[in-house]
ROGU-519753 format. One record per residue: residue number from 1; x, y, z of N, C-alpha, C in turn. Coordinates in steps of 0.1 Angstrom, whole numbers, plus 2048, in hexadecimal, padded with zeros to 3 digits. Each point is the difference from the previous one (the first is absolute). Example, Ala and Ser with C-alpha at 12.3 -4.5 7.8 and 13.67 -1.06 7.14 Angstrom:
<pt 1, <884, 7C7, 84E>, <7F7, 80C, 800>, <809, 80C, 800>>
<pt 2, <7FC, 80B, 7F9>, <809, 80B, 800>, <7F8, 80B, 808>>
END
This chain:
<pt 1, <539, 323, 09E>, <7FB, 80D, 7FB>, <807, 80C, 807>>
<pt 2, <804, 809, 7F8>, <808, 80B, 805>, <7F8, 80E, 7FE>>
<pt 3, <803, 809, 809>, <7FB, 80D, 7FF>, <80A, 80A, 805>>
<pt 4, <7FD, 80D, 7FD>, <80A, 80A, 804>, <7FD, 805, 80F>>
<pt 5, <80A, 800, 808>, <7FF, 805, 80D>, <7FE, 80F, 800>>
<pt 6, <7F5, 805, 807>, <7FE, 80E, 7FF>, <80C, 808, 804>>
<pt 7, <803, 80A, 7F7>, <80D, 808, 802>, <7FF, 808, 80C>>
<pt 8, <7F4, 804, 804>, <7FF, 809, 80C>, <804, 7F9, 80D>>
<pt 9, <7FC, 7F3, 801>, <804, 7F8, 80C>, <80F, 7FE, 800>>
<pt 10, <806, 7FD, 7F5>, <80E, 7FE, 800>, <807, 80D, 804>>
<pt 11, <7FB, 80B, 7FA>, <807, 80D, 803>, <7FF, 804, 80E>>
<pt 12, <7F4, 7FE, 806>, <7FE, 803, 80E>, <809, 7F7, 809>>
<pt 13, <801, 7F4, 7FE>, <808, 7F7, 808>, <80E, 802, 7FF>>
<pt 14, <805, 802, 7F3>, <80E, 803, 7FE>, <804, 80D, 807>>
<pt 15, <7F7, 80A, 7FE>, <803, 80D, 806>, <800, 7FF, 80F>>
<pt 16, <7F7, 7F9, 806>, <7FF, 7FE, 80E>, <80D, 7FA, 805>>
<pt 17, <805, 7F6, 7FA>, <80C, 7F9, 804>, <80C, 80A, 800>>
<pt 18, <800, 808, 7F5>, <80B, 80A, 7FF>, <800, 80A, 80B>>
<pt 19, <7F4, 805, 803>, <7FF, 80B, 80A>, <803, 7FA, 80E>>
<pt 20, <7FB, 7F5, 804>, <802, 7FB, 80E>, <80E, 7FB, 802>>
<pt 21, <808, 7FE, 7F5>, <80D, 7FB, 802>, <80A, 80C, 7FF>>
<pt 22, <7FB, 80C, 7FE>, <809, 80B, 7FE>, <808, 804, 80C>>
<pt 23, <7FA, 7FE, 80C>, <807, 804, 80D>, <805, 7F4, 807>>
<pt 24, <80D, 7FF, 802>, <806, 7F5, 806>, <7FC, 7FE, 80E>>
<pt 25, <7FD, 80B, 807>, <7FC, 7FF, 80E>, <7F2, 7FB, 802>>
<pt 26, <7F9, 800, 7F5>, <7F2, 7FC, 801>, <7FE, 7F1, 803>>
<pt 27, <7F6, 7FD, 808>, <7FE, 7F1, 803>, <7FC, 7F8, 7F4>>
<pt 28, <7FC, 807, 7F5>, <7FD, 7F9, 7F4>, <80B, 7FF, 7F6>>
<pt 29, <80C, 805, 804>, <80C, 800, 7F7>, <803, 7F2, 7FC>>
<pt 30, <802, 7FE, 7F3>, <804, 7F4, 7FA>, <7F5, 7F6, 7FD>>
<pt 31, <7F4, 805, 804>, <7F4, 7F7, 7FD>, <7FA, 804, 7F3>>
<pt 32, <803, 7F9, 7F5>, <7FC, 804, 7F3>, <7FE, 7F3, 7F8>>
<pt 33, <7F6, 7F8, 803>, <7FE, 7F3, 7F9>, <7FC, 802, 7F1>>
<pt 34, <7FC, 80C, 7FC>, <7FC, 802, 7F3>, <80A, 806, 7F7>>
<pt 35, <80C, 803, 805>, <80A, 807, 7F9>, <804, 7F9, 7F3>>
<pt 36, <801, 7F3, 801>, <804, 7F9, 7F4>, <7F5, 800, 7F5>>
<pt 37, <7F4, 803, 803>, <7F5, 801, 7F6>, <802, 80C, 7F7>>
<pt 38, <808, 80A, 804>, <801, 80C, 7F8>, <807, 7FD, 7F3>>
<pt 39, <80A, 7F7, 800>, <807, 7FC, 7F4>, <7F8, 7F8, 7F7>>
<pt 40, <7F7, 7F8, 805>, <7F9, 7F6, 7F7>, <7F2, 804, 7FC>>
<pt 41, <7FA, 80A, 807>, <7F2, 803, 7FE>, <7FF, 80E, 7FB>>
<pt 42, <7F8, 803, 7F5>, <7FC, 80D, 7FC>, <7F2, 800, 7FB>>
<pt 43, <7FC, 80A, 7F9>, <7F2, 801, 7FC>, <7FD, 7F6, 7F5>>
<pt 44, <80A, 7FB, 7F9>, <7FC, 7F7, 7F5>, <804, 7F1, 803>>
<pt 45, <806, 7FD, 80C>, <804, 7F3, 803>, <7F4, 7F7, 803>>
<pt 46, <800, 7F5, 7F9>, <7F5, 7F6, 803>, <804, 7F7, 80B>>
<pt 47, <7F8, 7FE, 80A>, <803, 7F7, 80B>, <7F3, 7F7, 802>>
<pt 48, <803, 7F5, 807>, <7F4, 7F7, 803>, <7FA, 804, 80D>>
<pt 49, <7F5, 7FA, 804>, <7F9, 804, 80C>, <808, 7FD, 80C>>
<pt 50, <809, 7F6, 800>, <808, 7FD, 80C>, <809, 80C, 803>>
<pt 51, <805, 807, 7F6>, <808, 80C, 803>, <7F8, 80B, 807>>
<pt 52, <7F4, 802, 7FB>, <7F7, 80A, 806>, <7FC, 7FC, 80E>>
<pt 53, <7FE, 7F3, 803>, <7FC, 7FC, 80D>, <80C, 802, 80A>>
<pt 54, <80C, 7FD, 7FB>, <80C, 802, 808>, <802, 80E, 804>>
<pt 55, <7FE, 809, 7F6>, <801, 80E, 803>, <7F6, 805, 80A>>
<pt 56, <7F4, 7FB, 7FF>, <7F5, 803, 80A>, <804, 7FC, 80E>>
<pt 57, <806, 7F4, 801>, <805, 7FB, 80D>, <80B, 809, 806>>
<pt 58, <809, 805, 7F7>, <80A, 809, 805>, <7FA, 80D, 805>>
<pt 59, <7F6, 806, 7F9>, <7FA, 80C, 804>, <7F9, 7FE, 80E>>
<pt 60, <7FA, 7F4, 802>, <7FA, 7FD, 80D>, <80A, 800, 80B>>
<pt 61, <80B, 7F9, 7FD>, <80B, 7FF, 80A>, <806, 80E, 803>>
<pt 62, <802, 808, 7F6>, <805, 80E, 802>, <7F6, 808, 808>>
<pt 63, <7F3, 7FF, 7FC>, <7F6, 807, 807>, <7FF, 7FD, 80F>>
<pt 64, <801, 7F3, 803>, <7FF, 7FB, 80E>, <80C, 806, 808>>
<pt 65, <80C, 801, 7F9>, <80C, 805, 807>, <7FE, 80F, 803>>
<pt 66, <7FB, 807, 7F6>, <7FD, 80F, 801>, <7F7, 803, 80C>>
<pt 67, <7F5, 7F7, 801>, <7F6, 802, 80B>, <807, 7FF, 80D>>
<pt 68, <809, 7F6, 802>, <806, 7FE, 80D>, <809, 80C, 803>>
<pt 69, <806, 806, 7F6>, <809, 80C, 803>, <7F7, 80C, 804>>
<pt 70, <7F5, 802, 7F9>, <7F7, 80C, 804>, <7FB, 7FE, 80E>>
<pt 71, <7FC, 7F4, 804>, <7FA, 7FD, 80D>, <80A, 800, 80B>>
<pt 72, <80D, 7FF, 7FD>, <80A, 7FF, 80B>, <806, 80E, 803>>
<pt 73, <7FC, 806, 80B>, <804, 80D, 803>, <80F, 800, 805>>
<pt 74, <806, 7F5, 801>, <80E, 7FF, 803>, <809, 801, 7F4>>
<pt 75, <7FA, 800, 7F4>, <807, 801, 7F4>, <804, 80F, 7FE>>
<pt 76, <80A, 803, 7F8>, <804, 80E, 7FE>, <7F4, 807, 7F9>>
<pt 77, <7FD, 80C, 804>, <7F4, 808, 7FA>, <801, 800, 7F1>>
<pt 78, <80C, 802, 7FA>, <801, 802, 7F2>, <7FC, 7F2, 7F9>>
<pt 79, <803, 7F5, 807>, <7FC, 7F3, 7FA>, <7F1, 7FE, 800>>
<pt 80, <7FA, 804, 80B>, <7F2, 7FF, 801>, <7F9, 809, 7F6>>
<pt 81, <805, 80C, 7FE>, <7FA, 809, 7F6>, <801, 7FA, 7F2>>
<pt 82, <80C, 7FB, 7FD>, <803, 7FA, 7F3>, <7F6, 7F4, 7FD>>
<pt 83, <7FF, 7F8, 80A>, <7F8, 7F4, 7FF>, <7F1, 804, 7FE>>
<pt 84, <7FB, 80A, 807>, <7F2, 805, 7FE>, <7FE, 805, 7F2>>
<pt 85, <809, 808, 7FB>, <7FF, 805, 7F3>, <7FF, 7F5, 7F5>>
<pt 86, <809, 7F6, 802>, <800, 7F5, 7F6>, <7F3, 7F7, 801>>
<pt 87, <7FB, 7FF, 80C>, <7F3, 7F8, 801>, <7F5, 808, 7F9>>
<pt 88, <800, 80D, 800>, <7F6, 808, 7F9>, <802, 7FE, 7F1>>
<pt 89, <80D, 801, 7FC>, <803, 7FF, 7F1>, <7FC, 7F2, 7FB>>
<pt 90, <802, 7F6, 808>, <7FC, 7F2, 7FC>, <7F1, 7FD, 801>>
<pt 91, <7F9, 809, 808>, <7F2, 7FE, 803>, <7FE, 7F2, 806>>
<pt 92, <809, 7FD, 80A>, <800, 7F2, 806>, <7F5, 800, 80A>>
<pt 93, <7F4, 7FA, 7FD>, <7F4, 801, 808>, <802, 7FB, 80E>>
<pt 94, <807, 7F5, 803>, <802, 7FB, 80E>, <806, 80B, 809>>
<pt 95, <806, 80A, 7FA>, <807, 80B, 808>, <7F6, 80A, 806>>
<pt 96, <7F4, 800, 7FB>, <7F6, 80B, 804>, <7FF, 801, 810>>
<pt 97, <7FE, 7F5, 807>, <7FE, 801, 80F>, <80D, 806, 806>>
<pt 98, <80B, 7FC, 7FC>, <80D, 805, 805>, <801, 80F, 7FD>>
<pt 99, <7FD, 804, 7F4>, <801, 80E, 7FC>, <7F6, 809, 809>>
<pt 100, <7F4, 7FA, 803>, <7F6, 807, 808>, <806, 801, 80E>>
<pt 101, <805, 7F6, 806>, <805, 800, 80D>, <80C, 809, 802>>
<pt 102, <807, 804, 7F5>, <80C, 809, 801>, <7FD, 80C, 7F8>>
<pt 103, <7F4, 805, 800>, <7FC, 80B, 7F7>, <807, 80D, 803>>
<pt 104, <805, 802, 80C>, <807, 80C, 804>, <80F, 800, 7FD>>
<pt 105, <804, 7F5, 7FA>, <80F, 800, 7FC>, <803, 80A, 7F6>>
<pt 106, <80A, 808, 803>, <804, 80B, 7F7>, <80E, 7FF, 7FA>>
<pt 107, <802, 806, 7F5>, <80E, 800, 7FA>, <807, 80C, 804>>
<pt 108, <809, 7FF, 809>, <808, 80B, 806>, <80B, 805, 7F7>>
<pt 109, <803, 7F9, 7F5>, <80B, 803, 7F7>, <7FE, 80D, 7F9>>
<pt 110, <7F4, 805, 800>, <7FD, 80D, 7F9>, <801, 80C, 809>>
<pt 111, <803, 7FE, 80D>, <801, 80B, 809>, <80A, 80A, 7FB>>
<pt 112, <7FC, 80C, 800>, <80A, 80B, 7FC>, <802, 802, 7F2>>
<pt 113, <7F9, 7F8, 7F7>, <802, 802, 7F2>, <7F7, 80B, 7FB>>
<pt 114, <806, 80A, 7F9>, <7F8, 80B, 7FB>, <7F5, 7FC, 7F7>>
<pt 115, <7F4, 805, 802>, <7F5, 7FD, 7F8>, <7F8, 7F4, 804>>
<pt 116, <805, 7F9, 80B>, <7F9, 7F4, 804>, <7F3, 804, 807>>
<pt 117, <7F5, 7F9, 7FE>, <7F3, 803, 806>, <7FF, 7F9, 80D>>
<pt 118, <80A, 7FA, 806>, <7FF, 7FA, 80D>, <805, 7F1, 7FE>>
<pt 119, <7FF, 7F9, 80C>, <804, 7F2, 800>, <7F5, 7F7, 7FA>>
<pt 120, <803, 7FA, 7F4>, <7F6, 7F8, 7FA>, <7FC, 7F4, 809>>
<pt 121, <7F3, 7FE, 801>, <7FB, 7F5, 808>, <800, 7F4, 7F7>>
<pt 122, <80B, 7F8, 800>, <802, 7F6, 7F6>, <7F6, 7F5, 800>>
<pt 123, <7FB, 7FC, 80C>, <7F6, 7F5, 800>, <7F2, 805, 7FB>>
<pt 124, <7FD, 80D, 803>, <7F4, 805, 7FB>, <800, 801, 7F1>>
<pt 125, <80B, 805, 7FB>, <802, 800, 7F1>, <7FF, 7F3, 7FA>>
<pt 126, <806, 7F6, 806>, <800, 7F2, 7FB>, <7F2, 7FB, 800>>
<pt 127, <7F8, 803, 80B>, <7F2, 7FB, 800>, <7F8, 806, 7F5>>
<pt 128, <802, 80D, 7FD>, <7F9, 807, 7F5>, <802, 7F9, 7F3>>
<pt 129, <80C, 7FA, 7FE>, <803, 7FA, 7F3>, <7F8, 7F4, 7FD>>
<pt 130, <7FA, 7FA, 80B>, <7F7, 7F4, 7FE>, <7F2, 804, 7FB>>
<pt 131, <7FC, 80D, 801>, <7F3, 804, 7FC>, <7F5, 7F9, 808>>
<pt 132, <7F5, 7FC, 7F9>, <7F5, 7FB, 807>, <803, 7F3, 807>>
<pt 133, <80A, 7F9, 7FC>, <803, 7F3, 806>, <803, 801, 80F>>
<pt 134, <806, 80B, 805>, <803, 802, 80E>, <7F5, 805, 808>>
<pt 135, <7F5, 805, 7F9>, <7F6, 808, 807>, <7F9, 7F8, 80C>>
<pt 136, <7FB, 7F4, 7FE>, <7FA, 7F9, 80B>, <808, 7FF, 80D>>
<pt 137, <80D, 7FD, 7FE>, <809, 7FE, 80B>, <803, 80E, 807>>
<pt 138, <801, 80A, 7F8>, <802, 80D, 806>, <7F4, 805, 808>>
<pt 139, <7F4, 7FE, 7FA>, <7F4, 803, 808>, <7FF, 7F9, 80D>>
<pt 140, <802, 7F3, 7FF>, <800, 7F8, 80C>, <80A, 804, 80B>>
<pt 141, <80C, 804, 7FB>, <80A, 805, 809>, <7FC, 80D, 806>>
<pt 142, <7F9, 808, 7F9>, <7FB, 80D, 805>, <7F6, 7FE, 80B>>
<pt 143, <7F8, 7F6, 7FE>, <7F5, 7FD, 80A>, <806, 7F9, 80C>>
<pt 144, <80A, 7F8, 7FE>, <805, 7F8, 80B>, <807, 808, 80B>>
<pt 145, <800, 7FC, 80C>, <808, 806, 80A>, <80F, 7FD, 7FD>>
<pt 146, <809, 809, 802>, <80E, 7FD, 7FD>, <806, 7F5, 809>>
<pt 147, <809, 7F9, 7F9>, <807, 7F5, 807>, <80C, 807, 807>>
<pt 148, <801, 800, 80D>, <80B, 807, 807>, <80E, 7FB, 7FD>>
<pt 149, <800, 7F4, 7FA>, <80E, 7FA, 7FD>, <803, 804, 7F1>>
<pt 150, <7F7, 7FD, 7F7>, <802, 802, 7F2>, <7FF, 80E, 7FC>>
<pt 151, <7F8, 808, 806>, <7FE, 80E, 7FC>, <80C, 808, 803>>
<pt 152, <807, 806, 7F6>, <80C, 808, 803>, <7FD, 80E, 804>>
<pt 153, <7F4, 805, 7FD>, <7FC, 80E, 803>, <7FB, 800, 80F>>
<pt 154, <805, 80A, 808>, <7FC, 801, 80D>, <7F3, 809, 801>>
<pt 155, <7FC, 805, 7F6>, <7F5, 809, 800>, <7F5, 7FA, 7F7>>
<pt 156, <7F5, 7FB, 807>, <7F5, 7FA, 7F8>, <7FA, 809, 7F6>>
<pt 157, <7FE, 80C, 803>, <7FA, 80A, 7F6>, <809, 800, 7F4>>
<pt 158, <80D, 801, 801>, <809, 800, 7F5>, <7FF, 7F3, 7F8>>
<pt 159, <7FF, 7F5, 806>, <7FF, 7F3, 7FA>, <7F3, 800, 7F7>>
<pt 160, <7F5, 804, 805>, <7F4, 800, 7F9>, <800, 80A, 7F4>>
<pt 161, <806, 80B, 802>, <801, 80A, 7F5>, <809, 7FB, 7F5>>
<pt 162, <80A, 7F9, 804>, <809, 7FB, 7F5>, <7F9, 7F5, 7F8>>
<pt 163, <7F8, 7F8, 807>, <7F9, 7F6, 7F9>, <7F6, 806, 7F6>>
<pt 164, <7F9, 80B, 804>, <7F7, 806, 7F7>, <807, 807, 7F5>>
<pt 165, <80C, 805, 802>, <809, 806, 7F6>, <804, 7F5, 7F6>>
<pt 166, <802, 7F4, 805>, <804, 7F5, 7F7>, <7F5, 7FC, 7F6>>
<pt 167, <7F4, 803, 804>, <7F4, 7FD, 7F7>, <800, 80A, 7F5>>
<pt 168, <803, 80D, 803>, <800, 80A, 7F6>, <7F3, 804, 7FB>>
<pt 169, <7FF, 804, 7F3>, <7F3, 804, 7FB>, <7FC, 7F8, 7F4>>
<pt 170, <7F7, 806, 7F8>, <7FC, 7FA, 7F3>, <7F9, 7F3, 802>>
<pt 171, <802, 7F6, 7F7>, <7F9, 7F4, 800>, <803, 7F8, 80D>>
<pt 172, <80D, 801, 805>, <804, 7F9, 80C>, <7F8, 804, 80C>>
<pt 173, <7FD, 80D, 801>, <7F8, 805, 80A>, <7F2, 7FB, 800>>
<pt 174, <7FA, 7FF, 7F4>, <7F3, 7FB, 7FE>, <7FF, 7F1, 804>>
<pt 175, <80A, 7F9, 7FC>, <800, 7F1, 804>, <801, 7FF, 80F>>
<pt 176, <808, 808, 806>, <802, 800, 80F>, <7F3, 803, 807>>
<pt 177, <7F9, 80B, 7FB>, <7F4, 804, 807>, <7F5, 7F5, 7FE>>
<pt 178, <7FF, 7FA, 7F4>, <7F7, 7F5, 7FE>, <802, 7F5, 80A>>
<pt 179, <80D, 7FC, 803>, <804, 7F6, 809>, <7FC, 804, 80E>>
<pt 180, <803, 80D, 804>, <7FD, 805, 80D>, <7F0, 800, 802>>
<pt 181, <7F9, 804, 7F7>, <7F1, 800, 801>, <7FB, 7F2, 801>>
<pt 182, <806, 7F7, 7F9>, <7FC, 7F2, 801>, <802, 7FB, 80E>>
<pt 183, <80B, 803, 806>, <802, 7FC, 80E>, <7F6, 806, 809>>
<pt 184, <7FD, 80D, 7FE>, <7F7, 807, 808>, <7F2, 7FA, 7FF>>
<pt 185, <7FC, 7FC, 7F4>, <7F3, 7FA, 7FE>, <7FF, 7F2, 808>>
<pt 186, <80B, 7FA, 802>, <801, 7F3, 807>, <802, 802, 80F>>
<pt 187, <7FE, 80D, 804>, <801, 804, 80E>, <80E, 7FC, 806>>
<pt 188, <80A, 802, 7F9>, <80E, 7FE, 805>, <802, 809, 80C>>
<pt 189, <803, 7F9, 80B>, <802, 807, 80D>, <80C, 80A, 801>>
<pt 190, <809, 7FE, 7F6>, <80C, 809, 800>, <7FC, 80E, 7FB>>
<pt 191, <7F5, 801, 7F9>, <7FC, 80D, 7FA>, <7F9, 808, 80B>>
<pt 192, <806, 80C, 802>, <7FA, 809, 80A>, <7FC, 80D, 7F9>>
<pt 193, <7F8, 808, 806>, <7FC, 80E, 7FA>, <80D, 808, 7FE>>
<pt 194, <809, 800, 809>, <80C, 808, 7FF>, <809, 7FB, 7F4>>
<pt 195, <801, 7F3, 7FE>, <807, 7FC, 7F4>, <7F9, 803, 7F3>>
<pt 196, <7F3, 7FF, 800>, <7F9, 803, 7F4>, <801, 80F, 7FD>>
<pt 197, <800, 808, 80A>, <802, 80F, 7FD>, <80E, 802, 7FB>>
<pt 198, <80A, 7FA, 806>, <80D, 802, 7FB>, <802, 7FB, 7F2>>
<pt 199, <7FA, 7F4, 7FD>, <800, 7FA, 7F2>, <7FA, 80A, 7F6>>
<pt 200, <7F5, 806, 803>, <7F9, 809, 7F7>, <808, 80C, 7FE>>
<pt 201, <807, 805, 80A>, <808, 80C, 7FF>, <80C, 7FE, 7F7>>
<pt 202, <806, 7F4, 801>, <80C, 7FD, 7F8>, <7FD, 7FC, 7F2>>
<pt 203, <7F5, 7F9, 7FE>, <7FE, 7FA, 7F3>, <7F4, 808, 7F8>>
<pt 204, <7FB, 80A, 807>, <7F7, 809, 7F9>, <7F2, 7FA, 7FC>>
<pt 205, <7FB, 7F6, 808>, <7F4, 7FA, 7FE>, <7F4, 807, 807>>
END
């Protein structure tokens, strides 16, 4: 039985391979297992499920490699930034904890560019792309004490504020507050009056 592989998945994966291979100095250079698919797959090509399953495996392998790059502060900053952006574009759910742990990672490539609004916080932006799916882990990270090894921010206040910013507003904010209140109702010891006050100030509850 055959079906059409969703064109959006193919486009994302092929585009991802192209972008991460563009810089020869990048640790991802030359890693493009999906490049050959560009010639054989398009919106109308019929493929069997084995092709789709193989593509899914390639995305998982790529995502795992991108996670390692973001988590490794010995990697070139531009490589970590690129990997974080791609994880957000792919909405690769296993990356959420790593993006949270590196939430203060910034893209310095825009320094000095006229009209720039500042250094984009690439992990924060990537987390926002997950929408409600990332909310429970972000809330838990907000309540947890920072890991002195994994937390890249030296300022705990900044870390918490960035996590709240990653939640944003609208429906995501409502989902986050529902989760927060649920933990509070269960007498979660991580919830303090100071954190609740800060939460209400940022999310307008």
